[in-house]
MMTF fields as JSON, N, C-alpha, C and O atoms, coordinates in Angstrom:
{
  "mmtfVersion": "1.0.0",
  "mmtfProducer": "UNKNOWN",
  "numBonds": 335,
  "numAtoms": 336,
  "numGroups": 84,
  "numChains": 1,
  "numModels": 1,
  "chainsPerModel": [1],
  "groupsPerChain": [84],
  "chainIdList": ["A"],
  "bondAtomList": [4, 2, 8, 6, 12, 10, 16, 14, 20, 18, 24, 22, 28, 26, 32, 30, 36, 34, 40, 38, 44, 42, 48, 46, 52, 50, 56, 54, 60, 58, 64, 62, 68, 66, 72, 70, 76, 74, 80, 78, 84, 82, 88, 86, 92, 90, 96, 94, 100, 98, 104, 102, 108, 106, 112, 110, 116, 114, 120, 118, 124, 122, 128, 126, 132, 130, 136, 134, 140, 138, 144, 142, 148, 146, 152, 150, 156, 154, 160, 158, 164, 162, 168, 166, 172, 170, 176, 174, 180, 178, 184, 182, 188, 186, 192, 190, 196, 194, 200, 198, 204, 202, 208, 206, 212, 210, 216, 214, 220, 218, 224, 222, 228, 226, 232, 230, 236, 234, 240, 238, 244, 242, 248, 246, 252, 250, 256, 254, 260, 258, 264, 262, 268, 266, 272, 270, 276, 274, 280, 278, 284, 282, 288, 286, 292, 290, 296, 294, 300, 298, 304, 302, 308, 306, 312, 310, 316, 314, 320, 318, 324, 322, 328, 326, 332, 330],
  "bondOrderList": [1, 1, 1, 1, 1, 1, 1, 1, 1, 1, 1, 1, 1, 1, 1, 1, 1, 1, 1, 1, 1, 1, 1, 1, 1, 1, 1, 1, 1, 1, 1, 1, 1, 1, 1, 1, 1, 1, 1, 1, 1, 1, 1, 1, 1, 1, 1, 1, 1, 1, 1, 1, 1, 1, 1, 1, 1, 1, 1, 1, 1, 1, 1, 1, 1, 1, 1, 1, 1, 1, 1, 1, 1, 1, 1, 1, 1, 1, 1, 1, 1, 1, 1],
  "groupList": [{"groupName": "MET", "atomNameList": ["N", "CA", "C", "O"], "elementList": ["N", "C", "C", "O"], "formalChargeList": [0, 0, 0, 0], "bondAtomList": [1, 0, 2, 1, 3, 2], "bondOrderList": [1, 1, 2], "singleLetterCode": "M", "chemCompType": "L-PEPTIDE LINKING"}, {"groupName": "GLN", "atomNameList": ["N", "CA", "C", "O"], "elementList": ["N", "C", "C", "O"], "formalChargeList": [0, 0, 0, 0], "bondAtomList": [1, 0, 2, 1, 3, 2], "bondOrderList": [1, 1, 2], "singleLetterCode": "Q", "chemCompType": "L-PEPTIDE LINKING"}, {"groupName": "ASP", "atomNameList": ["N", "CA", "C", "O"], "elementList": ["N", "C", "C", "O"], "formalChargeList": [0, 0, 0, 0], "bondAtomList": [1, 0, 2, 1, 3, 2], "bondOrderList": [1, 1, 2], "singleLetterCode": "D", "chemCompType": "L-PEPTIDE LINKING"}, {"groupName": "TYR", "atomNameList": ["N", "CA", "C", "O"], "elementList": ["N", "C", "C", "O"], "formalChargeList": [0, 0, 0, 0], "bondAtomList": [1, 0, 2, 1, 3, 2], "bondOrderList": [1, 1, 2], "singleLetterCode": "Y", "chemCompType": "L-PEPTIDE LINKING"}, {"groupName": "ILE", "atomNameList": ["N", "CA", "C", "O"], "elementList": ["N", "C", "C", "O"], "formalChargeList": [0, 0, 0, 0], "bondAtomList": [1, 0, 2, 1, 3, 2], "bondOrderList": [1, 1, 2], "singleLetterCode": "I", "chemCompType": "L-PEPTIDE LINKING"}, {"groupName": "ARG", "atomNameList": ["N", "CA", "C", "O"], "elementList": ["N", "C", "C", "O"], "formalChargeList": [0, 0, 0, 0], "bondAtomList": [1, 0, 2, 1, 3, 2], "bondOrderList": [1, 1, 2], "singleLetterCode": "R", "chemCompType": "L-PEPTIDE LINKING"}, {"groupName": "LYS", "atomNameList": ["N", "CA", "C", "O"], "elementList": ["N", "C", "C", "O"], "formalChargeList": [0, 0, 0, 0], "bondAtomList": [1, 0, 2, 1, 3, 2], "bondOrderList": [1, 1, 2], "singleLetterCode": "K", "chemCompType": "L-PEPTIDE LINKING"}, {"groupName": "VAL", "atomNameList": ["N", "CA", "C", "O"], "elementList": ["N", "C", "C", "O"], "formalChargeList": [0, 0, 0, 0], "bondAtomList": [1, 0, 2, 1, 3, 2], "bondOrderList": [1, 1, 2], "singleLetterCode": "V", "chemCompType": "L-PEPTIDE LINKING"}, {"groupName": "LEU", "atomNameList": ["N", "CA", "C", "O"], "elementList": ["N", "C", "C", "O"], "formalChargeList": [0, 0, 0, 0], "bondAtomList": [1, 0, 2, 1, 3, 2], "bondOrderList": [1, 1, 2], "singleLetterCode": "L", "chemCompType": "L-PEPTIDE LINKING"}, {"groupName": "SER", "atomNameList": ["N", "CA", "C", "O"], "elementList": ["N", "C", "C", "O"], "formalChargeList": [0, 0, 0, 0], "bondAtomList": [1, 0, 2, 1, 3, 2], "bondOrderList": [1, 1, 2], "singleLetterCode": "S", "chemCompType": "L-PEPTIDE LINKING"}, {"groupName": "ASN", "atomNameList": ["N", "CA", "C", "O"], "elementList": ["N", "C", "C", "O"], "formalChargeList": [0, 0, 0, 0], "bondAtomList": [1, 0, 2, 1, 3, 2], "bondOrderList": [1, 1, 2], "singleLetterCode": "N", "chemCompType": "L-PEPTIDE LINKING"}, {"groupName": "THR", "atomNameList": ["N", "CA", "C", "O"], "elementList": ["N", "C", "C", "O"], "formalChargeList": [0, 0, 0, 0], "bondAtomList": [1, 0, 2, 1, 3, 2], "bondOrderList": [1, 1, 2], "singleLetterCode": "T", "chemCompType": "L-PEPTIDE LINKING"}, {"groupName": "ALA", "atomNameList": ["N", "CA", "C", "O"], "elementList": ["N", "C", "C", "O"], "formalChargeList": [0, 0, 0, 0], "bondAtomList": [1, 0, 2, 1, 3, 2], "bondOrderList": [1, 1, 2], "singleLetterCode": "A", "chemCompType": "L-PEPTIDE LINKING"}, {"groupName": "PHE", "atomNameList": ["N", "CA", "C", "O"], "elementList": ["N", "C", "C", "O"], "formalChargeList": [0, 0, 0, 0], "bondAtomList": [1, 0, 2, 1, 3, 2], "bondOrderList": [1, 1, 2], "singleLetterCode": "F", "chemCompType": "L-PEPTIDE LINKING"}, {"groupName": "GLY", "atomNameList": ["N", "CA", "C", "O"], "elementList": ["N", "C", "C", "O"], "formalChargeList": [0, 0, 0, 0], "bondAtomList": [1, 0, 2, 1, 3, 2], "bondOrderList": [1, 1, 2], "singleLetterCode": "G", "chemCompType": "PEPTIDE LINKING"}, {"groupName": "HIS", "atomNameList": ["N", "CA", "C", "O"], "elementList": ["N", "C", "C", "O"], "formalChargeList": [0, 0, 0, 0], "bondAtomList": [1, 0, 2, 1, 3, 2], "bondOrderList": [1, 1, 2], "singleLetterCode": "H", "chemCompType": "L-PEPTIDE LINKING"}, {"groupName": "GLU", "atomNameList": ["N", "CA", "C", "O"], "elementList": ["N", "C", "C", "O"], "formalChargeList": [0, 0, 0, 0], "bondAtomList": [1, 0, 2, 1, 3, 2], "bondOrderList": [1, 1, 2], "singleLetterCode": "E", "chemCompType": "L-PEPTIDE LINKING"}, {"groupName": "PRO", "atomNameList": ["N", "CA", "C", "O"], "elementList": ["N", "C", "C", "O"], "formalChargeList": [0, 0, 0, 0], "bondAtomList": [1, 0, 2, 1, 3, 2], "bondOrderList": [1, 1, 2], "singleLetterCode": "P", "chemCompType": "L-PEPTIDE LINKING"}],
  "groupTypeList": [0, 1, 2, 3, 4, 5, 6, 5, 7, 8, 2, 4, 9, 10, 3, 4, 0, 2, 11, 6, 12, 11, 7, 5, 1, 12, 12, 12, 7, 13, 14, 7, 9, 6, 9, 11, 7, 15, 6, 2, 0, 11, 16, 5, 8, 17, 0, 4, 10, 6, 6, 8, 12, 1, 6, 4, 5, 16, 4, 8, 16, 13, 10, 6, 12, 16, 5, 15, 8, 5, 14, 14, 16, 12, 11, 5, 6, 6, 3, 1, 16, 0, 7, 16],
  "groupIdList": [1, 2, 3, 4, 5, 6, 7, 8, 9, 10, 11, 12, 13, 14, 15, 16, 17, 18, 19, 20, 21, 22, 23, 24, 25, 26, 27, 28, 29, 30, 31, 32, 33, 34, 35, 36, 37, 38, 39, 40, 41, 42, 43, 44, 45, 46, 47, 48, 49, 50, 51, 52, 53, 54, 55, 56, 57, 58, 59, 60, 61, 62, 63, 64, 65, 66, 67, 68, 69, 70, 71, 72, 73, 74, 75, 76, 77, 78, 79, 80, 81, 82, 83, 84],
  "secStructList": [7, 7, 2, 2, 2, 2, 2, 2, 2, 2, 2, 2, 2, 2, 2, 2, 2, 2, 2, 7, 7, 7, 2, 2, 2, 2, 2, 2, 2, 2, 6, 7, 7, 2, 2, 2, 2, 2, 2, 0, 0, 0, 0, 0, 2, 2, 2, 2, 7, 2, 2, 2, 2, 2, 2, 2, 2, 2, 2, 2, 2, 2, 2, 2, 2, 2, 2, 2, 2, 2, 2, 2, 2, 2, 2, 2, 2, 2, 2, 2, 2, 2, 2, 7],
  "xCoordList": [26.988, 25.767, 24.564, 24.2, 23.955, 22.838, 21.617, 21.707, 20.604, 19.564, 18.616, 18.214, 18.396, 17.282, 17.967, 17.303, 19.374, 20.215, 20.124, 19.8, 20.418, 20.417, 19.044, 18.983, 17.984, 16.613, 16.469, 15.922, 16.946, 16.56, 17.375, 16.916, 18.689, 19.398, 18.625, 18.385, 18.242, 17.597, 16.308, 15.944, 15.524, 14.23, 14.54, 13.864, 15.317, 15.462, 16.09, 15.815, 16.877, 17.464, 16.481, 16.364, 15.622, 14.255, 13.584, 13.336, 13.105, 12.256, 12.848, 12.121, 14.179, 14.961, 15.046, 15.04, 15.121, 15.007, 13.765, 13.719, 12.693, 11.212, 10.872, 10.319, 11.217, 10.814, 11.681, 11.267, 12.972, 14.042, 14.111, 14.575, 13.656, 13.714, 15.042, 16.108, 14.861, 16.157, 16.496, 15.692, 17.783, 18.089, 17.068, 16.433, 16.864, 15.738, 14.44, 13.886, 13.871, 12.535, 12.631, 11.758, 13.741, 13.88, 13.986, 13.409, 14.684, 14.663, 13.536, 13.233, 12.713, 11.465, 10.51, 9.761, 10.382, 9.62, 10.003, 9.147, 11.1, 11.642, 11.792, 12.042, 11.654, 11.842, 13.203, 13.42, 14.336, 15.696, 16.2, 15.497, 17.418, 18.095, 18.7, 18.888, 19.017, 19.564, 21.023, 21.504, 21.708, 22.988, 22.965, 23.719, 22.022, 21.679, 21.569, 22.184, 20.552, 20.099, 21.374, 21.604, 22.234, 23.54, 24.619, 25.25, 24.7, 25.788, 25.341, 26.142, 23.863, 23.372, 23.689, 24.029, 23.519, 23.578, 25.085, 25.501, 25.78, 27.218, 28.181, 29.089, 27.951, 28.702, 28.305, 29.025, 27.15, 26.538, 26.031, 26.249, 25.355, 24.62, 25.948, 25.76, 27.234, 27.897, 28.55, 29.086, 28.384, 28.827, 27.571, 27.713, 26.553, 25.302, 25.147, 24.959, 25.191, 25.05, 25.54, 24.933, 26.653, 27.521, 26.667, 26.849, 25.905, 25.192, 24.155, 24.047, 23.4, 22.29, 22.874, 22.286, 24.141, 24.631, 25.144, 25.105, 25.699, 26.129, 24.75, 24.741, 23.685, 22.326, 22.05, 21.954, 21.946, 21.553, 22.624, 22.295, 23.778, 24.83, 24.65, 24.9, 24.136, 23.828, 22.542, 22.5, 21.48, 20.265, 20.762, 20.424, 21.575, 22.02, 22.784, 22.62, 23.627, 24.424, 23.653, 23.921, 22.563, 21.503, 20.853, 20.822, 20.233, 19.698, 20.391, 19.86, 21.947, 22.637, 22.973, 23.087, 23.168, 23.445, 22.249, 22.437, 20.905, 19.764, 19.287, 18.402, 19.96, 19.273, 19.175, 18.226, 20.206, 20.356, 19.055, 18.704, 18.437, 17.337, 16.188, 15.285, 15.999, 14.86, 14.884, 13.809, 15.873, 16.025, 15.723, 15.069, 16.119, 15.456, 14.011, 13.343, 13.592, 12.111, 11.29, 10.193, 11.841, 11.004, 11.206, 10.221, 12.282, 12.41, 11.437, 10.71, 11.496, 10.621, 8.987, 8.162, 8.708, 7.367, 6.981, 5.89, 7.881, 7.852, 7.494, 6.53, 8.274, 8.258, 6.876, 6.199, 6.551, 5.467, 4.063, 3.166, 3.92, 3.004, 2.882, 1.777, 3.941, 3.952, 3.417, 2.729, 3.709, 3.144, 1.39, 0.618, 1.055, -0.445, -1.29, -2.506],
  "yCoordList": [14.543, 14.101, 14.87, 14.969, 15.371, 16.226, 15.238, 14.019, 15.766, 15.091, 14.234, 13.08, 15.092, 14.402, 13.235, 12.275, 13.304, 12.232, 10.973, 9.831, 11.33, 10.317, 9.534, 8.312, 10.324, 9.73, 8.939, 7.837, 9.474, 8.622, 7.294, 6.224, 7.5, 6.18, 5.11, 3.968, 5.756, 4.614, 4.084, 2.948, 5.043, 4.736, 3.528, 2.509, 3.799, 3.033, 1.688, 0.63, 1.677, 0.262, -0.412, -1.625, 0.287, -0.567, -0.992, -2.195, -0.372, -0.832, -2.035, -3.01, -2.08, -3.136, -4.452, -5.597, -4.161, -5.203, -5.793, -7.021, -5.108, -5.561, -6.349, -7.442, -5.781, -6.271, -7.021, -7.478, -7.206, -7.778, -7.003, -7.581, -5.777, -5.299, -4.868, -4.689, -4.742, -4.596, -2.982, -2.139, -2.669, -1.181, -0.53, 0.434, -1.035, -0.429, -0.174, 0.923, -1.374, -1.133, -0.122, 0.739, -0.187, 1.047, 2.226, 3.199, 2.309, 3.834, 4.247, 5.433, 3.371, 3.852, 4.122, 5.079, 3.48, 3.677, 5.166, 5.974, 5.332, 6.686, 7.806, 8.912, 7.605, 8.833, 9.395, 10.598, 8.262, 8.761, 7.936, 7.007, 8.127, 7.295, 6.11, 6.065, 5.097, 3.852, 4.034, 3.317, 5.048, 5.488, 5.879, 5.376, 6.905, 7.241, 6.396, 6.592, 5.198, 4.178, 3.308, 2.884, 2.981, 2.173, 2.996, 2.405, 4.326, 4.959, 5.118, 5.194, 5.174, 5.358, 3.938, 3.934, 2.869, 1.473, 1.093, 0.486, 1.451, 0.997, 1.829, 1.345, 3.329, 4.294, 4.755, 4.683, 5.191, 5.953, 5.268, 5.726, 4.175, 3.232, 2.596, 2.388, 2.302, 1.876, 2.757, 2.33, 4.061, 5.179, 5.168, 5.506, 4.786, 5.145, 3.927, 4.042, 2.658, 1.468, 0.365, 0.053, -0.237, -1.233, -2.683, -3.387, -3.16, -4.239, -4.168, -5.037, -3.15, -3.102, -3.076, -3.562, -2.428, -2.374, -3.678, -3.921, -4.659, -5.93, -6.608, -7.191, -6.521, -7.266, -6.799, -7.614, -5.567, -4.884, -5.525, -6.102, -5.372, -5.9, -7.322, -7.646, -8.213, -9.663, -9.61, -10.282, -8.809, -8.841, -8.288, -8.838, -7.203, -6.632, -7.728, -7.834, -8.535, -9.439, -10.585, -11.117, -10.988, -12.012, -11.675, -12.452, -10.224, -9.739, -9.686, -9.91, -9.295, -9.346, -10.56, -10.582, -11.776, -12.985, -13.446, -14.24, -12.942, -13.692, -12.91, -13.338, -11.656, -10.762, -11.417, -11.148, -12.273, -12.917, -13.851, -14.158, -14.235, -15.143, -14.385, -14.777, -13.185, -12.154, -11.625, -11.448, -11.373, -10.889, -11.884, -11.634, -12.964, -14.133, -14.342, -14.676, -14.157, -14.317, -13.307, -13.553, -12.109, -11.068, -11.197, -10.953, -11.525, -11.703, -12.777, -12.565, -13.97, -14.964, -14.473, -14.864, -13.724, -13.154, -12.434, -12.571, -11.587, -10.515, -11.186, -10.812, -12.275, -13.011, -13.913, -14.139, -14.341, -15.195, -14.545, -15.185, -13.102, -12.131, -11.784, -11.634, -11.667, -11.327, -12.363, -12.077, -13.56, -14.944, -14.88, -15.079, -14.631, -14.704, -13.738, -13.671],
  "zCoordList": [18.127, 17.43, 17.657, 18.828, 16.854, 17.092, 17.735, 17.587, 18.373, 18.865, 17.929, 18.079, 16.98, 15.923, 15.234, 14.842, 15.072, 14.241, 15.329, 15.004, 16.48, 17.577, 17.615, 17.477, 17.808, 17.667, 16.39, 16.407, 15.288, 14.094, 14.05, 13.649, 14.528, 14.707, 15.431, 15.04, 16.682, 17.46, 17.125, 17.428, 16.406, 15.877, 14.492, 14.348, 13.879, 12.652, 13.272, 12.706, 14.346, 14.694, 15.41, 15.237, 16.331, 16.88, 15.845, 15.93, 14.69, 13.644, 13.074, 12.885, 12.757, 12.057, 13.03, 12.577, 14.342, 15.285, 15.378, 15.452, 15.388, 15.386, 14.292, 14.417, 13.076, 11.754, 10.92, 9.855, 11.347, 10.519, 9.041, 8.058, 8.991, 7.701, 6.986, 7.575, 5.792, 5.148, 5.104, 5.503, 4.572, 4.722, 3.845, 4.272, 2.567, 1.63, 2.232, 2.169, 2.922, 3.594, 4.63, 4.748, 5.457, 6.556, 5.988, 6.475, 4.954, 4.392, 3.923, 4.053, 3.302, 2.777, 3.891, 3.699, 5.007, 6.068, 6.714, 7.075, 6.776, 7.417, 6.585, 7.063, 5.331, 4.36, 4.263, 4.117, 4.37, 4.132, 3.172, 2.776, 2.676, 1.691, 2.349, 3.565, 1.484, 1.898, 2.391, 3.268, 1.768, 2.323, 3.578, 4.412, 3.891, 5.31, 6.474, 7.523, 6.199, 6.933, 7.063, 8.195, 6.076, 6.035, 7.092, 7.968, 6.866, 7.793, 9.203, 10.134, 9.368, 10.703, 11.59, 12.773, 10.832, 11.414, 11.58, 12.567, 10.658, 10.832, 11.536, 12.211, 11.353, 11.889, 13.346, 14.342, 13.28, 14.182, 15.383, 16.504, 15.186, 16.302, 17.181, 18.38, 16.614, 17.506, 18.67, 19.693, 18.283, 19.197, 20.352, 21.527, 19.846, 21.007, 21.729, 22.94, 21.182, 22.044, 21.164, 20.14, 21.562, 20.982, 21.068, 20.075, 21.929, 21.904, 20.868, 20.003, 20.946, 19.862, 18.387, 17.421, 18.341, 16.982, 16.472, 15.266, 17.472, 17.07, 16.546, 15.462, 17.282, 16.855, 15.341, 14.423, 15.186, 13.879, 12.867, 11.831, 13.243, 12.243, 11.678, 10.517, 12.752, 12.36, 11.468, 10.437, 11.855, 10.797, 9.561, 8.512, 9.533, 8.09, 7.255, 6.04, 7.982, 7.266, 6.72, 5.643, 7.604, 7.216, 5.898, 4.944, 5.91, 4.719, 3.467, 2.379, 3.704, 2.692, 1.977, 0.752, 2.876, 2.413, 1.584, 0.663, 1.893, 1.416, 0.193, -0.548, 0.005, -0.975, -2.481, -3.218, -2.862, -4.018, -4.266, -5.405, -3.212, -3.457, -3.487, -4.225, -2.714, -3.031, -4.365, -4.938, -4.886, -6.443, -7.34, -8.353, -7.087, -8.015, -7.958, -8.936, -6.899, -6.7, -7.297, -7.798, -7.244, -7.743, -9.261, -9.959, -9.825, -11.221, -11.8, -12.771, -11.094, -11.462, -11.372, -12.198, -10.448, -10.549, -11.57, -12.123, -11.9, -13.095, -14.262, -14.929, -14.613, -15.917, -15.77, -16.773, -14.661, -14.539, -14.842, -15.391, -14.411, -14.653, -16.136, -16.656, -16.762, -18.121, -18.988, -19.968, -18.663, -19.386, -19.199, -20.137, -18.092, -17.712, -18.544, -18.367]
}
């Protein structure tokens, strides 16, 4: 693995640990695609640091389980703003 990829993987994983960010939020902050963040966290990070990878996996699973709530809230806000 090239050094810049290893650094990106660790930077993104530290960001997600600190902020509990979603894949989409992390991708926006680091200027990469959601696919890149997902691949970094699920395939590359376990090769670098297994313990950190497990913690990140738990955060991503929590975000995935909660995403339907976020989507519903965004839709509610959208239509509420249209009425006002």
